[in-house]
Structures are given as structure tokens and as C-alpha cells.
ZAZATOR-289390 format. One record per residue: residue number from 1; x, z negated, y of N, C-alpha, C, CB in turn; residue in three letters. Coordinates in nm, 4 decimals, padded with zeros to 6 digits. Atoms other than C-alpha are relative to their C-alpha. Glycine has a CB too. Example, Ala and Ser with C-alpha at 12.3 -4.5 7.8 and 13.67 -1.06 7.14 Angstrom:
BEGIN
<num=1; n.px=00.0890; n.pz=00.0000; n.py=-00.1190; ca.px=01.2300; ca.pz=-00.7800; ca.py=-00.4500; c.px=00.0900; c.pz=00.0000; c.py=00.1200; cb.px=-00.0992; cb.pz=-00.1246; cb.py=00.0027; residu=Ala>
<num=2; n.px=-00.0820; n.pz=00.0060; n.py=-00.1190; ca.px=01.3670; ca.pz=-00.7140; ca.py=-00.1060; c.px=-00.0770; c.pz=-00.0730; c.py=00.1090; cb.px=00.0414; cb.pz=00.1415; cb.py=00.0462; residu=Ser>
// end
This chain:
BEGIN
<num=1; n.px=00.1323; n.pz=-00.0780; n.py=-00.1396; ca.px=-00.0254; ca.pz=00.0250; ca.py=-00.0030; c.px=00.1232; c.pz=-00.0100; c.py=00.1525; cb.px=-00.2193; cb.pz=-00.1681; cb.py=00.0452; residu=Met>
<num=2; n.px=-00.0423; n.pz=-00.0163; n.py=-00.1171; ca.px=00.1028; ca.pz=00.1065; ca.py=00.3121; c.px=-00.0174; c.pz=-00.1033; c.py=00.0950; cb.px=-00.0459; cb.pz=00.1003; cb.py=00.0389; residu=Lys>
<num=3; n.px=-00.0227; n.pz=00.1023; n.py=-00.0848; ca.px=00.2174; ca.pz=-00.1588; ca.py=00.5966; c.px=00.0499; c.pz=00.0577; c.py=00.1216; cb.px=00.0871; cb.pz=-00.0978; cb.py=-00.0549; residu=Arg>
<num=4; n.px=-00.0581; n.pz=-00.0093; n.py=-00.1333; ca.px=00.2460; ca.pz=-00.1580; ca.py=01.0018; c.px=00.0585; c.pz=-00.0322; c.py=00.0244; cb.px=-00.0249; cb.pz=-00.0144; cb.py=00.0767; residu=Arg>
<num=5; n.px=-00.1267; n.pz=00.0527; n.py=-00.0311; ca.px=00.5582; ca.pz=-00.1924; ca.py=01.1388; c.px=00.0710; c.pz=00.0534; c.py=00.1657; cb.px=00.0941; cb.pz=00.0506; cb.py=-00.1332; residu=Tyr>
<num=6; n.px=-00.0342; n.pz=-00.0825; n.py=-00.1349; ca.px=00.7585; ca.pz=-00.1656; ca.py=01.4788; c.px=00.1091; c.pz=-00.0418; c.py=-00.0407; cb.px=-00.0528; cb.pz=-00.0244; cb.py=00.1594; residu=Glu>
<num=7; n.px=-00.1165; n.pz=00.0205; n.py=00.0264; ca.px=01.1072; ca.pz=-00.0896; ca.py=01.4733; c.px=00.0866; c.pz=00.0297; c.py=00.1605; cb.px=00.0340; cb.pz=00.0944; cb.py=-00.1323; residu=Ala>
<num=8; n.px=-00.0348; n.pz=00.0368; n.py=-00.1423; ca.px=01.2985; ca.pz=-00.1928; ca.py=01.8332; c.px=00.1165; c.pz=00.0579; c.py=-00.0052; cb.px=00.0036; cb.pz=-00.1497; cb.py=00.0469; residu=Leu>
<num=9; n.px=-00.1695; n.pz=-00.0835; n.py=-00.0161; ca.px=01.6673; ca.pz=00.0672; ca.py=01.8515; c.px=00.0211; c.pz=-00.0451; c.py=00.1319; cb.px=00.0165; cb.pz=00.2000; cb.py=-00.0075; residu=Leu>
<num=10; n.px=-00.0557; n.pz=-00.0396; n.py=-00.1422; ca.px=01.8961; ca.pz=00.0204; ca.py=02.1137; c.px=00.1169; c.pz=00.1364; c.py=-00.0223; cb.px=00.0867; cb.pz=-00.1555; cb.py=00.0756; residu=Val>
<num=11; n.px=-00.0591; n.pz=-00.0812; n.py=00.0526; ca.px=02.0536; ca.pz=00.2942; ca.py=02.1059; c.px=00.1239; c.pz=00.0547; c.py=00.0936; cb.px=-00.0944; cb.pz=00.0867; cb.py=-00.0407; residu=Leu>
<num=12; n.px=-00.1430; n.pz=-00.0397; n.py=-00.1161; ca.px=02.4604; ca.pz=00.4023; ca.py=02.3086; c.px=00.0111; c.pz=00.1078; c.py=00.0102; cb.px=00.1458; cb.pz=-00.0348; cb.py=-00.0269; residu=Asp>
<num=13; n.px=-00.0195; n.pz=-00.1314; n.py=-00.0821; ca.px=02.4486; ca.pz=00.6319; ca.py=02.5045; c.px=00.0521; c.pz=00.0332; c.py=00.1053; cb.px=-00.0820; cb.pz=00.0437; cb.py=00.0258; residu=Thr>
<num=14; n.px=-00.1196; n.pz=-00.0408; n.py=-00.0995; ca.px=02.7445; ca.pz=00.6071; ca.py=02.6933; c.px=00.0946; c.pz=00.1241; c.py=-00.0583; cb.px=00.1026; cb.pz=-00.1394; cb.py=00.0240; residu=Lys>
<num=15; n.px=-00.0711; n.pz=-00.0928; n.py=-00.0004; ca.px=02.9007; ca.pz=00.9117; ca.py=02.7879; c.px=-00.0860; c.pz=00.1022; c.py=-00.0938; cb.px=00.1379; cb.pz=-00.0413; cb.py=-00.0380; residu=Gly>
<num=16; n.px=00.0738; n.pz=-00.0793; n.py=00.0937; ca.px=02.6029; ca.pz=01.0643; ca.py=02.5536; c.px=-00.1656; c.pz=-00.0249; c.py=00.0653; cb.px=00.0311; cb.pz=-00.0600; cb.py=-00.1756; residu=Arg>
<num=17; n.px=00.1947; n.pz=00.0212; n.py=-00.0526; ca.px=02.2407; ca.pz=01.0368; ca.py=02.8402; c.px=-00.0445; c.pz=00.1570; c.py=-00.0399; cb.px=-00.0434; cb.pz=-00.0380; cb.py=00.2352; residu=Glu>
<num=18; n.px=00.0169; n.pz=-00.1149; n.py=00.0056; ca.px=02.1842; ca.pz=01.3857; ca.py=02.8362; c.px=-00.0771; c.pz=00.0367; c.py=-00.1477; cb.px=00.1299; cb.pz=00.0574; cb.py=00.0288; residu=Asp>
<num=19; n.px=00.0165; n.pz=-00.0136; n.py=00.1763; ca.px=02.1366; ca.pz=01.3798; ca.py=02.4204; c.px=-00.1336; c.pz=-00.0768; c.py=-00.0453; cb.px=00.1453; cb.pz=-00.0837; cb.py=-00.0937; residu=Thr>
<num=20; n.px=00.1514; n.pz=00.1510; n.py=00.0517; ca.px=01.8487; ca.pz=01.0779; ca.py=02.4707; c.px=-00.1169; c.pz=00.1124; c.py=-00.0928; cb.px=-00.1383; cb.pz=-00.0999; cb.py=00.2229; residu=Ile>
<num=21; n.px=00.0974; n.pz=-00.1135; n.py=00.0168; ca.px=01.5692; ca.pz=01.3503; ca.py=02.3725; c.px=00.0308; c.pz=00.0077; c.py=-00.1494; cb.px=00.0261; cb.pz=00.1481; cb.py=00.0960; residu=Lys>
<num=22; n.px=-00.0547; n.pz=-00.1311; n.py=00.1435; ca.px=01.7840; ca.pz=01.5257; ca.py=02.0787; c.px=-00.0285; c.pz=-00.1712; c.py=-00.0834; cb.px=00.2534; cb.pz=00.1166; cb.py=-00.0035; residu=Asp>
<num=23; n.px=-00.0163; n.pz=00.0594; n.py=00.0942; ca.px=01.8628; ca.pz=01.1987; ca.py=01.9325; c.px=-00.1196; c.pz=-00.1198; c.py=-00.0612; cb.px=00.1186; cb.pz=-00.0404; cb.py=00.0324; residu=Thr>
<num=24; n.px=00.1237; n.pz=00.0687; n.py=00.0339; ca.px=01.5213; ca.pz=01.0068; ca.py=01.9516; c.px=-00.0820; c.pz=00.0883; c.py=-00.1280; cb.px=-00.0947; cb.pz=-00.0108; cb.py=00.1466; residu=Ile>
<num=25; n.px=00.0581; n.pz=-00.0923; n.py=00.0797; ca.px=01.3673; ca.pz=01.3167; ca.py=01.7658; c.px=00.0025; c.pz=00.0208; c.py=-00.1702; cb.px=00.0476; cb.pz=00.1000; cb.py=00.0552; residu=Glu>
<num=26; n.px=-00.0766; n.pz=00.0518; n.py=00.1601; ca.px=01.6288; ca.pz=01.2819; ca.py=01.4884; c.px=00.0031; c.pz=-00.1162; c.py=-00.0855; cb.px=00.1245; cb.pz=-00.0018; cb.py=00.0063; residu=Arg>
<num=27; n.px=00.0028; n.pz=00.0971; n.py=00.1150; ca.px=01.6143; ca.pz=00.9690; ca.py=01.4218; c.px=-00.1756; c.pz=-00.0421; c.py=-00.0654; cb.px=00.0846; cb.pz=-00.1489; cb.py=00.0688; residu=Leu>
<num=28; n.px=00.0932; n.pz=-00.0615; n.py=-00.0280; ca.px=01.2063; ca.pz=01.0270; ca.py=01.4306; c.px=-00.0071; c.pz=00.0544; c.py=-00.1419; cb.px=00.0106; cb.pz=00.0839; cb.py=00.1196; residu=Glu>
<num=29; n.px=-00.0187; n.pz=-00.0792; n.py=00.1050; ca.px=01.2704; ca.pz=01.2638; ca.py=01.1576; c.px=00.0791; c.pz=-00.0678; c.py=-00.0968; cb.px=00.0540; cb.pz=00.1194; cb.py=00.0366; residu=Gln>
<num=30; n.px=-00.0484; n.pz=00.0856; n.py=00.1107; ca.px=01.4699; ca.pz=00.9819; ca.py=00.9474; c.px=-00.0965; c.pz=-00.0960; c.py=-00.0465; cb.px=00.1184; cb.pz=-00.0720; cb.py=00.0376; residu=Asp>
<num=31; n.px=00.1488; n.pz=00.1164; n.py=00.0989; ca.px=01.1815; ca.pz=00.7503; ca.py=00.9371; c.px=-00.0835; c.pz=00.1311; c.py=-00.0564; cb.px=-00.1531; cb.pz=-00.1362; cb.py=00.1446; residu=Phe>
<num=32; n.px=00.0616; n.pz=-00.0954; n.py=00.0435; ca.px=00.9954; ca.pz=01.0805; ca.py=00.8272; c.px=00.0346; c.pz=-00.0150; c.py=-00.1224; cb.px=00.0182; cb.pz=00.1149; cb.py=00.0553; residu=Ile>
<num=33; n.px=-00.0692; n.pz=-00.0597; n.py=00.1205; ca.px=01.2428; ca.pz=01.1792; ca.py=00.5465; c.px=-00.0121; c.pz=-00.1602; c.py=-00.0766; cb.px=00.1850; cb.pz=00.0812; cb.py=00.0332; residu=Lys>
<num=34; n.px=00.0307; n.pz=00.0911; n.py=00.0512; ca.px=01.1998; ca.pz=00.8251; ca.py=00.4351; c.px=-00.0931; c.pz=00.0063; c.py=-00.0959; cb.px=-00.0199; cb.pz=-00.0659; cb.py=00.0734; residu=Glu>
<num=35; n.px=00.1759; n.pz=00.0091; n.py=00.0462; ca.px=00.8053; ca.pz=00.8094; ca.py=00.3446; c.px=-00.0385; c.pz=-00.0533; c.py=00.1377; cb.px=-00.0575; cb.pz=-00.1278; cb.py=-00.1532; residu=Gly>
<num=36; n.px=00.0401; n.pz=00.0216; n.py=-00.0786; ca.px=00.7461; ca.pz=00.6967; ca.py=00.7023; c.px=-00.0865; c.pz=00.0773; c.py=00.0753; cb.px=00.0688; cb.pz=-00.0322; cb.py=00.0329; residu=Ala>
<num=37; n.px=00.1309; n.pz=-00.0413; n.py=-00.1276; ca.px=00.4026; ca.pz=00.7450; ca.py=00.9258; c.px=00.0604; c.pz=-00.0444; c.py=00.1566; cb.px=-00.1778; cb.pz=-00.1168; cb.py=-00.0316; residu=Glu>
<num=38; n.px=-00.0019; n.pz=00.0494; n.py=-00.1546; ca.px=00.5316; ca.pz=00.7501; ca.py=01.2864; c.px=-00.1057; c.pz=00.0351; c.py=00.0730; cb.px=00.1110; cb.pz=00.0490; cb.py=00.0783; residu=Val>
<num=39; n.px=00.1495; n.pz=00.0238; n.py=-00.1040; ca.px=00.2056; ca.pz=00.6543; ca.py=01.5178; c.px=00.0021; c.pz=-00.0006; c.py=00.1256; cb.px=-00.0690; cb.pz=-00.1238; cb.py=-00.0096; residu=Glu>
<num=40; n.px=00.0146; n.pz=00.0081; n.py=-00.1390; ca.px=00.3652; ca.pz=00.6132; ca.py=01.8504; c.px=00.1866; c.pz=-00.0162; c.py=00.0337; cb.px=-00.1209; cb.pz=-00.1498; cb.py=00.0506; residu=Leu>
<num=41; n.px=-00.1558; n.pz=-00.0173; n.py=-00.0353; ca.px=00.7294; ca.pz=00.6502; ca.py=01.9973; c.px=00.0202; c.pz=-00.0652; c.py=00.1529; cb.px=00.0487; cb.pz=00.1798; cb.py=-00.0013; residu=Ile>
<num=42; n.px=-00.0191; n.pz=00.1027; n.py=-00.1342; ca.px=00.8057; ca.pz=00.3739; ca.py=02.3146; c.px=00.1129; c.pz=00.0775; c.py=00.0871; cb.px=00.0625; cb.pz=-00.1786; cb.py=-00.0470; residu=Gln>
<num=43; n.px=-00.1239; n.pz=-00.0584; n.py=-00.0117; ca.px=01.0511; ca.pz=00.5583; ca.py=02.5016; c.px=00.0470; c.pz=-00.1378; c.py=00.1213; cb.px=-00.0058; cb.pz=00.1921; cb.py=00.0566; residu=Lys>
<num=44; n.px=00.0339; n.pz=00.1114; n.py=-00.1689; ca.px=01.1560; ca.pz=00.2335; ca.py=02.7722; c.px=00.1245; c.pz=-00.0199; c.py=00.1105; cb.px=-00.0344; cb.pz=-00.1968; cb.py=-00.0484; residu=Met>
<num=45; n.px=-00.0949; n.pz=-00.0390; n.py=-00.1658; ca.px=01.4516; ca.pz=00.3410; ca.py=02.9365; c.px=00.1634; c.pz=-00.1062; c.py=-00.0187; cb.px=-00.1327; cb.pz=-00.0885; cb.py=00.2002; residu=Asp>
<num=46; n.px=-00.1160; n.pz=00.0498; n.py=-00.0272; ca.px=01.7739; ca.pz=00.2779; ca.py=02.9906; c.px=00.0592; c.pz=-00.1774; c.py=00.0113; cb.px=00.0091; cb.pz=00.0658; cb.py=00.1121; residu=Lys>
<num=47; n.px=-00.0133; n.pz=00.1558; n.py=-00.0946; ca.px=01.8660; ca.pz=-00.1774; ca.py=03.0516; c.px=00.0758; c.pz=-00.0495; c.py=-00.0536; cb.px=-00.1093; cb.pz=-00.1077; cb.py=00.0178; residu=Arg>
<num=48; n.px=-00.0659; n.pz=00.0948; n.py=00.0004; ca.px=02.1238; ca.pz=-00.3845; ca.py=03.1049; c.px=00.0397; c.pz=-00.0678; c.py=-00.1390; cb.px=-00.0606; cb.pz=-00.0704; cb.py=00.0791; residu=Gln>
<num=49; n.px=00.0050; n.pz=00.0862; n.py=00.0484; ca.px=02.2134; ca.pz=-00.6036; ca.py=02.8862; c.px=00.0031; c.pz=-00.1602; c.py=00.0477; cb.px=00.0646; cb.pz=00.0371; cb.py=-00.0597; residu=Phe>
<num=50; n.px=-00.0250; n.pz=00.1003; n.py=-00.0076; ca.px=02.1847; ca.pz=-00.9878; ca.py=02.9481; c.px=00.1110; c.pz=-00.0775; c.py=-00.0525; cb.px=-00.0799; cb.pz=-00.0275; cb.py=-00.0209; residu=Ser>
<num=51; n.px=-00.1221; n.pz=00.0681; n.py=00.0603; ca.px=02.4476; ca.pz=-01.1184; ca.py=02.7343; c.px=00.0522; c.pz=00.1516; c.py=-00.0380; cb.px=-00.0271; cb.pz=-00.1294; cb.py=-00.1422; residu=His>
<num=52; n.px=-00.0865; n.pz=-00.1659; n.py=00.0554; ca.px=02.7217; ca.pz=-00.8291; ca.py=02.7408; c.px=00.0932; c.pz=-00.0904; c.py=-00.1317; cb.px=00.1552; cb.pz=00.1068; cb.py=00.1754; residu=Val>
<num=53; n.px=-00.0141; n.pz=00.0978; n.py=00.0909; ca.px=02.8569; ca.pz=-00.9666; ca.py=02.3682; c.px=00.1074; c.pz=00.1417; c.py=-00.0494; cb.px=-00.1534; cb.pz=-00.0794; cb.py=-00.0978; residu=Ala>
<num=54; n.px=-00.0891; n.pz=-00.0959; n.py=00.0543; ca.px=03.0686; ca.pz=-00.6063; ca.py=02.2509; c.px=00.0287; c.pz=00.0730; c.py=00.1309; cb.px=-00.0612; cb.pz=00.0921; cb.py=-00.1236; residu=Gly>
<num=55; n.px=-00.1189; n.pz=-00.0864; n.py=-00.0901; ca.px=03.2267; ca.pz=-00.2793; ca.py=02.4444; c.px=-00.1212; c.pz=00.0359; c.py=00.0875; cb.px=00.1079; cb.pz=00.1539; cb.py=-00.0821; residu=Pro>
<num=56; n.px=00.1712; n.pz=-00.0030; n.py=-00.0774; ca.px=02.8318; ca.pz=-00.1913; ca.py=02.5848; c.px=-00.0517; c.pz=-00.0572; c.py=00.1110; cb.px=-00.0970; cb.pz=-00.0549; cb.py=-00.0741; residu=Leu>
<num=57; n.px=00.0940; n.pz=00.0792; n.py=-00.1040; ca.px=02.6572; ca.pz=-00.3445; ca.py=02.8572; c.px=-00.1051; c.pz=00.0529; c.py=00.0428; cb.px=00.0553; cb.pz=-00.0333; cb.py=00.1133; residu=Asp>
<num=58; n.px=00.1554; n.pz=-00.0219; n.py=-00.0472; ca.px=02.3393; ca.pz=-00.1660; ca.py=02.8911; c.px=-00.0135; c.pz=00.1264; c.py=-00.1671; cb.px=-00.0248; cb.pz=00.0991; cb.py=00.2298; residu=Ala>
<num=59; n.px=00.0863; n.pz=-00.0267; n.py=00.1423; ca.px=02.1649; ca.pz=-00.0055; ca.py=02.6109; c.px=-00.1861; c.pz=00.1451; c.py=00.0238; cb.px=-00.0725; cb.pz=-00.2296; cb.py=-00.0497; residu=Gly>
<num=60; n.px=00.1472; n.pz=-00.1015; n.py=00.0031; ca.px=01.8657; ca.pz=00.3007; ca.py=02.5975; c.px=-00.0970; c.pz=-00.1051; c.py=-00.1224; cb.px=00.0433; cb.pz=00.2178; cb.py=-00.0832; residu=Phe>
<num=61; n.px=00.0741; n.pz=00.0548; n.py=00.1211; ca.px=01.5670; ca.pz=00.1057; ca.py=02.4434; c.px=-00.1231; c.pz=00.0815; c.py=-00.1102; cb.px=-00.0683; cb.pz=-00.1144; cb.py=00.0654; residu=Tyr>
<num=62; n.px=00.0727; n.pz=-00.1566; n.py=-00.0147; ca.px=01.3744; ca.pz=00.3332; ca.py=02.2288; c.px=-00.1540; c.pz=-00.1105; c.py=-00.1247; cb.px=00.1464; cb.pz=00.2146; cb.py=-00.1114; residu=Val>
<num=63; n.px=00.0530; n.pz=00.0473; n.py=00.0253; ca.px=01.0718; ca.pz=00.1621; ca.py=02.0490; c.px=-00.1316; c.pz=00.0963; c.py=-00.1546; cb.px=-00.0159; cb.pz=-00.0507; cb.py=00.1352; residu=Asn>
<num=64; n.px=00.0823; n.pz=-00.0894; n.py=00.0980; ca.px=00.8673; ca.pz=00.3144; ca.py=01.6499; c.px=-00.1001; c.pz=-00.0951; c.py=-00.0520; cb.px=00.0888; cb.pz=00.0700; cb.py=-00.1253; residu=Tyr>
<num=65; n.px=00.1075; n.pz=00.0800; n.py=00.0513; ca.px=00.5504; ca.pz=00.1717; ca.py=01.5557; c.px=-00.0762; c.pz=00.0476; c.py=-00.1247; cb.px=-00.0922; cb.pz=-00.0158; cb.py=00.1035; residu=Ile>
<num=66; n.px=00.0476; n.pz=-00.0248; n.py=00.0750; ca.px=00.5120; ca.pz=00.3057; ca.py=01.2026; c.px=-00.0865; c.pz=-00.0531; c.py=-00.1249; cb.px=00.0611; cb.pz=00.0396; cb.py=-00.0024; residu=Phe>
<num=67; n.px=00.0782; n.pz=00.0774; n.py=00.1625; ca.px=00.3608; ca.pz=00.2783; ca.py=00.8333; c.px=00.0599; c.pz=00.0632; c.py=-00.0683; cb.px=-00.1675; cb.pz=00.0096; cb.py=-00.0535; residu=Trp>
<num=68; n.px=-00.1434; n.pz=00.0034; n.py=00.0728; ca.px=00.5829; ca.pz=00.2550; ca.py=00.5826; c.px=-00.0554; c.pz=-00.0719; c.py=-00.1545; cb.px=00.1387; cb.pz=-00.1157; cb.py=00.1034; residu=Ala>
<num=69; n.px=-00.0111; n.pz=00.0860; n.py=00.1500; ca.px=00.5593; ca.pz=00.0875; ca.py=00.1642; c.px=00.1286; c.pz=-00.0410; c.py=-00.0177; cb.px=-00.0363; cb.pz=00.0846; cb.py=-00.1375; residu=Glu>
<num=70; n.px=-00.1070; n.pz=00.1712; n.py=-00.0511; ca.px=00.7402; ca.pz=-00.2562; ca.py=00.1933; c.px=00.1251; c.pz=00.0829; c.py=-00.1031; cb.px=-00.0851; cb.pz=-00.2436; cb.py=-00.0918; residu=Pro>
<num=71; n.px=-00.1385; n.pz=00.0435; n.py=00.0327; ca.px=01.1055; ca.pz=-00.2221; ca.py=00.1100; c.px=00.0476; c.pz=00.1909; c.py=00.0707; cb.px=00.0345; cb.pz=-00.0618; cb.py=-00.2228; residu=Gly>
<num=72; n.px=-00.0554; n.pz=-00.1043; n.py=-00.0409; ca.px=01.1358; ca.pz=00.1220; ca.py=00.3233; c.px=00.0647; c.pz=-00.0193; c.py=00.1526; cb.px=-00.1007; cb.pz=00.1036; cb.py=-00.0137; residu=Val>
<num=73; n.px=00.0125; n.pz=00.0485; n.py=-00.0901; ca.px=01.1606; ca.pz=-00.0753; ca.py=00.6762; c.px=00.2111; c.pz=-00.0352; c.py=-00.0602; cb.px=-00.1567; cb.pz=-00.1149; cb.py=00.0216; residu=Ala>
<num=74; n.px=-00.1300; n.pz=-00.0143; n.py=00.0282; ca.px=01.5153; ca.pz=-00.2079; ca.py=00.4751; c.px=00.0927; c.pz=00.0698; c.py=-00.0111; cb.px=00.0132; cb.pz=-00.0227; cb.py=-00.0551; residu=Glu>
<num=75; n.px=-00.0604; n.pz=-00.1070; n.py=00.0210; ca.px=01.6065; ca.pz=00.1385; ca.py=00.3752; c.px=00.0712; c.pz=00.0867; c.py=00.0875; cb.px=-00.0695; cb.pz=00.0535; cb.py=-00.0453; residu=Lys>
<num=76; n.px=-00.0558; n.pz=-00.0463; n.py=-00.1567; ca.px=01.6066; ca.pz=00.2060; ca.py=00.7357; c.px=00.1048; c.pz=-00.0310; c.py=00.0468; cb.px=-00.0660; cb.pz=-00.0373; cb.py=00.1021; residu=Leu>
<num=77; n.px=-00.0855; n.pz=00.0318; n.py=-00.0736; ca.px=01.8087; ca.pz=-00.0210; ca.py=00.8686; c.px=00.0789; c.pz=-00.0109; c.py=-00.0784; cb.px=-00.0134; cb.pz=-00.0852; cb.py=00.0750; residu=Gln>
<num=78; n.px=-00.1376; n.pz=-00.0035; n.py=00.1107; ca.px=02.0444; ca.pz=00.0100; ca.py=00.5871; c.px=00.0595; c.pz=00.1309; c.py=00.0905; cb.px=-00.0402; cb.pz=00.0421; cb.py=-00.2156; residu=Ala>
<num=79; n.px=-00.0200; n.pz=-00.1684; n.py=-00.0358; ca.px=02.0727; ca.pz=00.4015; ca.py=00.7163; c.px=00.0787; c.pz=-00.0183; c.py=00.1335; cb.px=-00.1660; cb.pz=00.1047; cb.py=00.0275; residu=Lys>
<num=80; n.px=-00.0798; n.pz=-00.0355; n.py=-00.1448; ca.px=02.1018; ca.pz=00.3380; ca.py=01.1081; c.px=00.0706; c.pz=-00.1215; c.py=00.0160; cb.px=-00.0987; cb.pz=00.0338; cb.py=00.1446; residu=Phe>
<num=81; n.px=-00.0957; n.pz=00.0934; n.py=-00.0232; ca.px=02.3295; ca.pz=00.0601; ca.py=01.0538; c.px=00.1456; c.pz=00.0835; c.py=00.0139; cb.px=-00.0055; cb.pz=-00.1101; cb.py=-00.1201; residu=Lys>
<num=82; n.px=-00.1697; n.pz=-00.0752; n.py=00.0779; ca.px=02.6271; ca.pz=00.3407; ca.py=00.9100; c.px=-00.0670; c.pz=00.1027; c.py=00.1997; cb.px=-00.0016; cb.pz=00.1544; cb.py=-00.2830; residu=Leu>
<num=83; n.px=00.0232; n.pz=-00.0859; n.py=-00.0996; ca.px=02.4527; ca.pz=00.5689; ca.py=01.2460; c.px=00.0466; c.pz=-00.0973; c.py=00.1571; cb.px=-00.1736; cb.pz=00.0531; cb.py=-00.0184; residu=Asp>
<num=84; n.px=-00.0086; n.pz=00.0528; n.py=-00.1013; ca.px=02.6796; ca.pz=00.5101; ca.py=01.5605; c.px=-00.0341; c.pz=-00.0341; c.py=00.1406; cb.px=00.0465; cb.pz=00.0156; cb.py=-00.0062; residu=Asp>
<num=85; n.px=00.0554; n.pz=-00.0289; n.py=-00.1227; ca.px=02.4304; ca.pz=00.6100; ca.py=01.8156; c.px=-00.0817; c.pz=-00.1405; c.py=-00.0250; cb.px=-00.0835; cb.pz=00.1588; cb.py=00.0240; residu=Thr>
<num=86; n.px=00.0908; n.pz=00.1244; n.py=-00.0163; ca.px=02.1969; ca.pz=00.3076; ca.py=01.7047; c.px=00.0921; c.pz=-00.1056; c.py=-00.0279; cb.px=-00.1316; cb.pz=-00.0075; cb.py=-00.0982; residu=Val>
<num=87; n.px=-00.1063; n.pz=00.1377; n.py=00.0011; ca.px=02.3826; ca.pz=-00.0155; ca.py=01.8608; c.px=-00.0519; c.pz=-00.1328; c.py=-00.0631; cb.px=00.0385; cb.pz=-00.0457; cb.py=00.1573; residu=Tyr>
<num=88; n.px=00.0796; n.pz=00.1730; n.py=00.0220; ca.px=02.1299; ca.pz=-00.2707; ca.py=01.7626; c.px=-00.1434; c.pz=00.0322; c.py=-00.0725; cb.px=-00.0450; cb.pz=-00.1004; cb.py=00.1861; residu=Arg>
<num=89; n.px=00.0834; n.pz=-00.0337; n.py=00.0072; ca.px=01.8157; ca.pz=-00.3047; ca.py=01.6224; c.px=-00.1165; c.pz=-00.0506; c.py=-00.1030; cb.px=00.0379; cb.pz=00.0917; cb.py=00.0041; residu=Gln>
<num=90; n.px=00.0106; n.pz=00.1243; n.py=00.0041; ca.px=01.5640; ca.pz=-00.5099; ca.py=01.4974; c.px=-00.1463; c.pz=00.0496; c.py=-00.0494; cb.px=00.0359; cb.pz=-00.0979; cb.py=00.1334; residu=Tyr>
<num=91; n.px=00.1462; n.pz=-00.0796; n.py=00.0480; ca.px=01.2227; ca.pz=-00.4516; ca.py=01.2482; c.px=-00.1072; c.pz=-00.1705; c.py=-00.0177; cb.px=00.0308; cb.pz=00.1226; cb.py=-00.2126; residu=Tyr>
<num=92; n.px=00.1026; n.pz=00.1120; n.py=00.0171; ca.px=00.8839; ca.pz=-00.6635; ca.py=01.2012; c.px=-00.0949; c.pz=00.0715; c.py=-00.0328; cb.px=-00.0355; cb.pz=-00.0921; cb.py=00.1127; residu=Ser>
<num=93; n.px=00.0974; n.pz=-00.0824; n.py=00.0600; ca.px=00.6145; ca.pz=-00.6100; ca.py=01.0242; c.px=-00.1208; c.pz=-00.0471; c.py=00.1202; cb.px=-00.0312; cb.pz=-00.0382; cb.py=-00.1838; residu=Lys>
<num=94; n.px=00.0976; n.pz=00.0683; n.py=-00.0885; ca.px=00.2872; ca.pz=-00.6066; ca.py=01.2698; c.px=-00.1394; c.pz=00.0489; c.py=-00.1398; cb.px=-00.0105; cb.pz=00.0863; cb.py=00.2092; residu=Leu>
<num=95; n.px=00.1816; n.pz=00.0571; n.py=00.0602; ca.px=-00.0804; ca.pz=-00.6941; ca.py=01.1515; c.px=-00.1023; c.pz=00.1892; c.py=00.0225; cb.px=-00.1068; cb.pz=-00.1944; cb.py=00.1880; residu=Lys>
<num=96; n.px=00.1342; n.pz=-00.2157; n.py=00.0765; ca.px=-00.3212; ca.pz=-00.3227; ca.py=01.0595; c.px=-00.0385; c.pz=-00.0490; c.py=00.1509; cb.px=-00.2234; cb.pz=00.0138; cb.py=-00.2119; residu=Pro>
<num=97; n.px=00.1004; n.pz=-00.0799; n.py=-00.1037; ca.px=-00.5032; ca.pz=-00.1798; ca.py=01.3920; c.px=-00.1438; c.pz=-00.0960; c.py=-00.0651; cb.px=-00.0070; cb.pz=00.2223; cb.py=-00.0290; residu=Lys>
<num=98; n.px=00.1143; n.pz=00.0425; n.py=00.0320; ca.px=-00.8358; ca.pz=-00.3863; ca.py=01.4283; c.px=-00.1095; c.pz=00.1163; c.py=00.0464; cb.px=-00.0159; cb.pz=-00.1383; cb.py=00.0612; residu=Ala>
<num=99; n.px=00.1204; n.pz=-00.1098; n.py=-00.0267; ca.px=-01.1661; ca.pz=-00.1197; ca.py=01.3855; c.px=-00.0853; c.pz=-00.0902; c.py=00.1351; cb.px=-00.1226; cb.pz=00.0296; cb.py=-00.1756; residu=Ala>
<num=100; n.px=00.0965; n.pz=00.0211; n.py=-00.1096; ca.px=-01.3370; ca.pz=-00.0799; ca.py=01.7479; c.px=-00.1117; c.pz=-00.0375; c.py=-00.0228; cb.px=-00.0212; cb.pz=00.0924; cb.py=00.0672; residu=Val>
<num=101; n.px=00.0910; n.pz=00.0831; n.py=00.0208; ca.px=-01.6427; ca.pz=-00.2573; ca.py=01.7395; c.px=-00.0932; c.pz=00.1411; c.py=00.1162; cb.px=00.0379; cb.pz=-00.1964; cb.py=00.0452; residu=Ala>
<num=102; n.px=00.0749; n.pz=-00.0946; n.py=-00.0874; ca.px=-01.9425; ca.pz=00.0274; ca.py=01.9128; c.px=-00.0923; c.pz=-00.0575; c.py=00.0265; cb.px=-00.0364; cb.pz=00.1202; cb.py=-00.0406; residu=Lys>
// end
């Protein structure tokens, strides 16, 4: 049974600001290849980090809302850990959307 998830990805755009759109589309295709159905992509723009703990001081935030079988989020997390454009990632399980009463 598919569940609804949220994936917040922070992209390393240093020197690659012109390829953000292509990167977001490529990552969406990775979700689809793993069997996920992407419901929504929220591009939240580039933001400065409040605490700099590494080589970057800012990143481009993208939020993916998707439906997938259990275990797909872990596969995506492992895959994106090897991707040099994904600086940070966070996944959470969401409640299914409630039906709107008319």
C-alpha cells in the first residue's frame, strides 16, 4: 500500500545556479524510477544557512511530496547520498489527504 511522503532536499548550487531547473527535473525522474508518484514539487529558492557547518553557506531548497511503497524513501535517501548536487535531505511520512466534504 502506497504512503504519502515529503522529501526536503537542499541542493548545492555553488557555481551551478543556471542548472537548478534541470537538476530538479533530474531528481524528479529519480523519484519516478524508484516507483514513486510525485504529487507536488515546491521550489523554495536559495536560502542562507543559519549555522554554517561545512563548505557551503547557502543552498537551494526543494520540497517533493510523493506517494510510494514503504522502503522507497530509504532507497532514495541512499541514492541521493551519493549525488554531489544534494547537500542535505530530510524525509517524513505524511498523513493521507482528507477528502473534502461538499
